[in-house]
C-alpha positions as CSV (number, residue, x, y, z in Angstrom):
1,M,139.6,53.5,105.6
2,K,138.6,53.7,109.2
3,Y,135.4,55.0,110.8
4,A,135.2,56.4,114.4
5,I,131.8,55.8,115.8
6,I,130.9,58.1,118.7
7,G,128.3,56.5,121.0
8,A,127.6,53.0,122.1
9,G,123.8,53.2,122.2
10,I,121.6,51.1,120.0
11,G,122.4,53.0,116.8
12,G,126.2,53.1,117.4
13,L,126.4,49.4,118.4
14,T,124.2,48.2,115.5
15,T,126.3,50.2,113.1
16,A,129.5,48.7,114.6
17,L,128.0,45.2,114.2
18,A,127.0,45.9,110.6
19,F,130.5,47.3,109.8
20,E,132.0,44.1,111.4
21,K,129.9,41.9,109.2
22,K,130.8,43.8,106.0
23,G,134.5,44.1,106.8
24,I,134.4,47.9,107.3
25,D,137.2,49.1,109.7
26,F,135.8,50.9,112.8
27,H,136.2,51.8,116.4
28,V,133.5,52.7,118.9
29,Y,134.0,55.4,121.6
30,E,131.6,55.7,124.5
31,Q,131.7,58.2,127.3
32,A,130.2,56.0,130.0
33,P,132.7,53.9,132.0
34,Q,130.5,50.9,131.7
35,L,127.1,49.9,130.3
36,N,124.6,50.4,133.1
37,E,121.1,49.0,133.4
38,V,119.3,52.3,132.7
39,G,116.4,53.1,130.5
40,A,113.2,51.1,130.2
41,G,111.5,49.1,127.4
42,I,111.9,49.5,123.7
43,W,109.7,48.1,120.8
44,L,111.5,46.5,117.9
45,A,109.2,46.4,114.9
46,P,109.7,44.0,112.0
47,N,111.9,46.5,110.1
48,A,114.4,46.5,113.0
49,L,114.1,42.8,113.4
50,K,114.9,42.2,109.8
51,V,118.2,44.1,110.2
52,L,119.0,42.3,113.4
53,D,118.3,39.0,111.6
54,S,120.8,39.9,108.9
55,L,123.4,40.6,111.6
56,G,122.9,37.2,113.3
57,V,121.4,38.3,116.6
58,L,117.6,38.0,116.0
59,E,117.2,34.7,117.9
60,K,118.9,36.2,121.0
61,V,116.8,39.3,120.8
62,Q,113.6,37.2,120.6
63,H,114.8,35.0,123.5
64,Q,115.5,37.9,125.8
65,G,112.4,39.9,124.7
66,N,108.7,39.3,124.4
67,E,106.7,39.0,121.2
68,I,103.8,41.4,120.9
69,D,101.0,39.8,118.8
70,R,98.3,42.4,119.4
71,I,98.7,46.2,119.5
72,T,95.9,48.2,121.0
73,I,95.1,51.9,121.3
74,G,92.4,52.0,124.0
75,K,90.4,53.9,126.5
76,P,91.5,54.2,130.1
77,N,89.5,51.0,131.0
78,L,91.4,49.0,128.3
79,E,88.4,49.0,125.9
80,P,89.9,49.2,122.4
81,L,89.7,52.1,120.1
82,S,92.0,50.5,117.5
83,D,92.9,46.8,117.9
84,S,95.4,45.2,115.5
85,K,96.2,41.5,115.7
86,Q,99.6,41.0,114.2
87,D,99.0,37.7,112.4
88,F,99.1,39.4,109.0
89,I,102.4,41.0,109.8
90,K,103.9,37.7,110.9
91,S,102.7,36.1,107.7
92,I,104.5,38.8,105.6
93,F,107.7,39.4,107.5
94,G,108.1,36.2,109.6
95,Y,107.9,38.0,112.9
96,T,106.0,40.6,114.8
97,T,107.1,43.4,117.2
98,V,109.4,42.4,120.1
99,S,109.3,44.3,123.4
100,I,112.7,44.2,125.2
101,H,114.5,46.0,128.0
102,R,116.7,48.6,126.4
103,A,119.7,47.7,128.6
104,N,119.4,44.0,127.6
105,L,119.4,44.9,123.9
106,Q,122.4,47.2,124.4
107,Q,124.3,44.5,126.2
108,L,123.5,41.9,123.6
109,L,124.8,44.1,120.8
110,F,127.9,45.0,122.9
111,N,128.7,41.4,123.4
112,H,128.9,40.7,119.6
113,I,131.5,43.4,118.9
114,P,135.2,42.6,119.3
115,K,136.4,44.3,122.5
116,E,139.5,45.7,120.9
117,K,137.3,47.8,118.7
118,L,135.4,49.4,121.5
119,S,136.6,52.0,124.1
120,L,134.5,52.9,127.2
121,N,135.1,56.0,129.4
122,K,136.0,57.9,126.2
123,G,133.8,61.0,126.1
124,F,133.9,62.9,122.8
125,D,134.9,66.6,123.1
126,S,135.5,68.0,119.6
127,Y,136.9,67.3,116.2
128,E,139.2,69.0,113.7
129,E,139.3,68.4,110.0
130,L,143.0,68.1,109.0
131,N,144.6,69.2,105.7
132,S,145.5,65.5,105.1
133,G,141.8,64.7,104.8
134,K,141.7,62.9,108.1
135,I,139.7,63.9,111.2
136,K,141.3,64.5,114.5
137,I,139.0,63.6,117.3
138,N,139.6,65.0,120.8
139,F,138.3,63.4,123.9
140,E,137.5,64.7,127.3
141,D,140.5,63.0,128.9
142,N,142.8,65.2,126.7
143,T,143.7,62.4,124.4
144,S,143.0,62.4,120.6
145,I,143.0,60.0,117.7
146,E,142.8,60.4,113.9
147,S,140.3,58.7,111.7
148,D,139.2,58.8,108.0
149,F,135.5,59.2,108.9
150,L,133.5,60.2,111.9
151,I,130.0,58.8,112.7
152,G,128.0,60.8,115.3
153,A,125.7,58.2,117.0
154,D,125.6,60.1,120.3
155,G,121.9,60.7,120.7
156,I,119.6,63.6,120.6
157,N,122.0,65.7,122.7
158,S,124.8,64.9,120.2
159,K,128.0,66.9,120.7
160,V,129.1,65.9,117.2
161,R,125.9,67.4,115.7
162,T,126.3,70.6,117.8
163,Q,129.7,71.2,116.3
164,L,128.8,70.1,112.8
165,F,125.5,72.0,112.6
166,P,125.5,74.7,115.4
167,T,122.0,75.9,114.5
168,S,120.4,72.5,115.0
169,K,117.6,72.5,117.6
170,K,115.6,70.1,119.7
171,R,111.8,70.6,119.8
172,Y,109.9,70.1,123.0
173,S,106.6,68.3,122.4
174,G,104.9,69.9,125.4
175,Q,104.8,66.5,127.1
176,T,106.8,64.9,129.8
177,C,107.0,61.1,130.4
178,W,107.6,58.7,133.3
179,R,108.9,55.3,132.4
180,G,109.2,52.2,134.6
181,I,109.9,48.5,134.8
182,T,107.8,46.5,137.2
183,E,108.6,42.9,138.3
184,I,105.1,41.4,138.1
185,D,103.4,38.4,136.5
186,M,100.6,39.7,134.3
187,E,97.6,37.6,133.4
188,E,98.2,35.6,130.2
189,K,95.7,37.7,128.2
190,Y,98.0,40.8,128.7
191,Q,101.4,39.1,128.2
192,H,101.7,39.5,124.4
193,R,99.7,42.6,124.0
194,G,101.0,46.2,123.7
195,Y,98.6,48.9,125.0
196,E,98.5,52.6,124.8
197,L,95.6,54.0,126.7
198,W,94.3,57.6,125.9
199,G,92.6,59.5,128.7
200,N,91.8,63.2,129.1
201,Q,95.1,64.7,128.0
202,I,97.1,61.9,129.6
203,R,98.1,58.4,128.3
204,F,99.6,55.2,129.6
205,G,101.4,52.4,127.8
206,I,102.0,48.8,128.8
207,S,104.0,45.9,127.4
208,Q,105.8,42.9,128.9
209,V,109.5,43.0,128.1
210,T,110.3,39.5,129.3
211,K,108.7,36.9,131.6
212,G,107.9,38.6,134.9
213,K,108.9,42.1,133.8
214,V,106.6,44.8,132.4
215,Y,107.5,48.1,130.9
216,W,105.1,51.0,131.3
217,F,105.1,54.7,130.5
218,A,102.9,57.6,131.6
219,V,102.6,60.9,129.7
220,K,101.1,64.2,130.6
221,L,101.3,67.8,129.4
222,A,103.9,69.9,131.3
223,E,106.2,72.9,131.1
224,E,109.6,72.0,129.7
225,N,112.2,70.9,132.3
226,S,109.5,70.8,135.0
227,K,110.7,69.1,138.2
228,D,108.8,66.6,140.3
229,N,109.2,65.8,143.9
230,R,110.7,62.3,143.9
231,A,109.3,61.5,147.3
232,I,105.7,61.8,146.1
233,T,106.2,60.8,142.4
234,K,104.2,57.5,142.8
235,K,101.5,59.2,144.8
236,E,101.0,61.9,142.1
237,L,101.0,59.3,139.3
238,L,98.4,57.2,141.2
239,E,96.2,60.3,141.5
240,L,96.7,61.3,137.9
241,F,95.7,57.9,136.6
242,S,93.2,57.1,139.3
243,E,90.4,56.6,136.8
244,F,92.4,54.1,134.7
245,H,92.1,50.3,134.8
246,P,93.3,48.6,138.0
247,L,96.2,47.1,136.1
248,V,97.6,50.6,135.5
249,L,97.5,51.5,139.2
250,K,99.0,48.1,140.1
251,L,102.0,48.7,137.8
252,I,102.7,52.1,139.2
253,E,102.2,50.9,142.8
254,E,104.6,48.0,142.5
255,T,107.4,49.8,140.7
256,P,110.3,50.7,142.9
257,L,110.9,54.5,142.9
258,D,114.5,54.0,141.6
259,K,113.1,52.2,138.6
260,I,110.9,55.2,137.5
261,I,112.6,57.6,135.1
262,K,111.2,61.0,134.2
263,S,112.2,62.8,131.0
264,D,110.7,65.3,128.6
265,I,109.6,64.1,125.2
266,N,111.6,65.9,122.5
267,D,112.5,65.4,118.9
268,L,114.9,67.2,116.5
269,Q,113.9,70.0,114.2
270,P,114.5,68.3,110.8
271,L,117.9,68.9,109.3
272,D,118.5,69.5,105.6
273,K,121.7,67.4,105.8
274,W,122.9,64.7,108.1
275,Y,126.5,64.8,106.9
276,Q,129.3,67.1,105.8
277,N,132.5,66.0,104.2
278,N,133.7,62.9,106.1
279,I,131.3,63.3,109.1
280,C,127.8,61.8,109.3
281,L,125.1,61.6,111.9
282,L,122.7,58.7,112.4
283,G,119.9,57.7,114.7
284,D,118.7,60.3,117.2
285,A,121.8,62.4,116.6
286,G,120.6,63.1,113.0
287,H,116.8,62.7,113.1
288,A,115.4,62.1,116.6
289,T,111.7,61.4,116.7
290,T,109.1,61.3,119.5
291,P,108.3,57.8,120.6
292,N,104.7,57.8,119.5
293,M,105.1,55.3,116.7
294,G,107.5,53.0,118.5
295,Q,110.1,53.7,115.8
296,G,112.9,55.6,117.4
297,G,115.2,52.6,118.0
298,A,114.1,50.9,114.8
299,Q,115.1,53.9,112.7
300,A,118.6,54.0,114.3
301,I,118.8,50.2,113.5
302,E,117.7,50.9,109.9
303,D,120.4,53.6,109.6
304,A,123.0,51.0,110.4
305,Y,121.7,48.8,107.6
306,Y,121.5,51.5,104.9
307,L,124.8,53.2,105.9
308,S,126.9,50.0,105.8
309,N,125.3,49.0,102.5
310,A,126.1,52.5,101.0
311,I,129.7,52.4,102.2
312,V,130.3,49.0,100.5
313,E,128.4,50.0,97.4
314,R,130.2,53.3,96.9
315,N,133.6,52.0,98.3
316,H,133.6,54.9,100.8
317,I,133.1,57.6,98.2
318,N,130.0,59.8,98.6
319,A,128.5,57.0,100.7
320,F,126.9,59.5,103.2
321,E,125.1,61.3,100.4
322,L,123.6,58.0,99.1
323,F,122.7,57.0,102.7
324,Q,120.7,60.2,103.2
325,Q,119.0,59.9,99.8
326,R,117.7,56.4,100.7
327,R,116.6,57.3,104.2
328,E,115.4,60.8,104.2
329,K,111.9,60.4,102.9
330,K,110.9,57.6,105.3
331,V,112.5,59.2,108.3
332,Q,110.9,62.6,107.8
333,A,107.5,61.0,107.3
334,I,107.9,59.1,110.6
335,V,109.1,62.2,112.5
336,K,106.1,64.2,111.2
337,Q,103.5,61.5,111.8
338,S,104.9,60.7,115.3
339,W,104.8,64.4,116.3
340,N,101.2,64.7,115.1
341,T,100.1,61.5,116.8
342,G,101.4,62.7,120.1
343,K,99.6,66.0,119.7
344,M,96.3,64.2,118.8
345,A,96.6,61.9,121.8
346,H,96.5,64.9,124.1
347,W,93.8,67.0,122.5
348,K,91.8,69.1,125.0
349,Y,88.8,69.3,122.7
350,G,87.4,66.9,120.2
351,Q,88.3,63.7,122.0
352,S,85.0,62.0,121.1
353,F,85.5,62.9,117.5
354,R,89.1,61.6,117.6
355,N,88.0,58.3,119.2
356,F,85.3,57.9,116.6
357,V,87.7,58.4,113.7
358,I,90.2,55.9,115.2
359,Q,87.5,53.3,115.9
360,H,86.1,53.5,112.3
361,L,89.4,53.7,110.4
362,P,89.2,50.8,107.9
363,K,91.4,47.8,108.8
364,S,92.8,47.7,105.3
365,I,94.2,51.2,105.7
366,I,95.9,50.4,109.0
367,E,97.4,47.2,107.6
368,K,98.7,49.0,104.5
369,K,100.4,51.7,106.6
370,M,102.0,49.1,108.8
371,I,103.3,47.1,105.9
372,A,104.8,50.2,104.3
373,L,106.4,51.2,107.6
374,Y,108.1,47.8,108.1
375,Q,109.5,47.5,104.5
376,L,113.2,47.7,103.8
377,E,114.5,48.4,100.3
């Protein structure tokens, strides 16, 4: 039984690697002609790292990334509202969150998949369910193949999902985001610390992704699909965050314009089902979440783990149903909490009350939530 995986992003490649480890036949199809160094940083929490450990790539991920041993939600001046040292997480799971350049993670996963099982420059166009039970997959270059199963791992704008569930919809959060990578040597006290700074309806995040490289993001409220003038992007960001800590301004100032990416923050209106017959969605294609909990990539990686296990356990029969049963509750909770956190971070009124609540939330509650989030069955 063969699985066609559409998309060579983090979800698709992790699934391919999990299939390879478990002896499940597959082939990955990716529309891009080559893997390009695009995107910015990504956080890999212990739930994702546990999966990557089981797939034999954890050490390389840790080597190429940067361990985060302290996570801080703070005021614009870096003063903490919530400050969580990750020693207790390391004592339970064996590692803490790793911050890594998304392109480095993608390339690392790509390198561990047999090249004869991966086709680039192969854009998905449509599929047809044949009377034989197989699926005919048509590509943009007018070629086609047949497969027993189809996995849509083609992101939030999934063409597989659009055909499978035509009424599915993205949700705009009301927020737009700039992301950048800066080549800079931060002071040692900042190097293994992840920050998210909440200002007046704006926020700024910071984490080193490897030695000498720092990932940052800047978020503000905006109309959907609003355009900015690239020539003055940095000037406008510097003005917007002028009251933030000098480190924030330094990161913006020293980032080349071509390393700054702007995109709206969306998630996916929750779907009742992620599968139909022999077709299944995973990662952002099936349950995209806003990035406010640092779990988008991690949930795609978890999908690879649970889906591959379900296929082996069920010997291909009704595996997609079992996969969703095991994943749905956790995924939906993350999508909801992430959405609500993003809204709260940009409150126009009640900011003092919000900050008070965050500052006085018992440490035991925060730690309990983290442990539950990072668990795998």
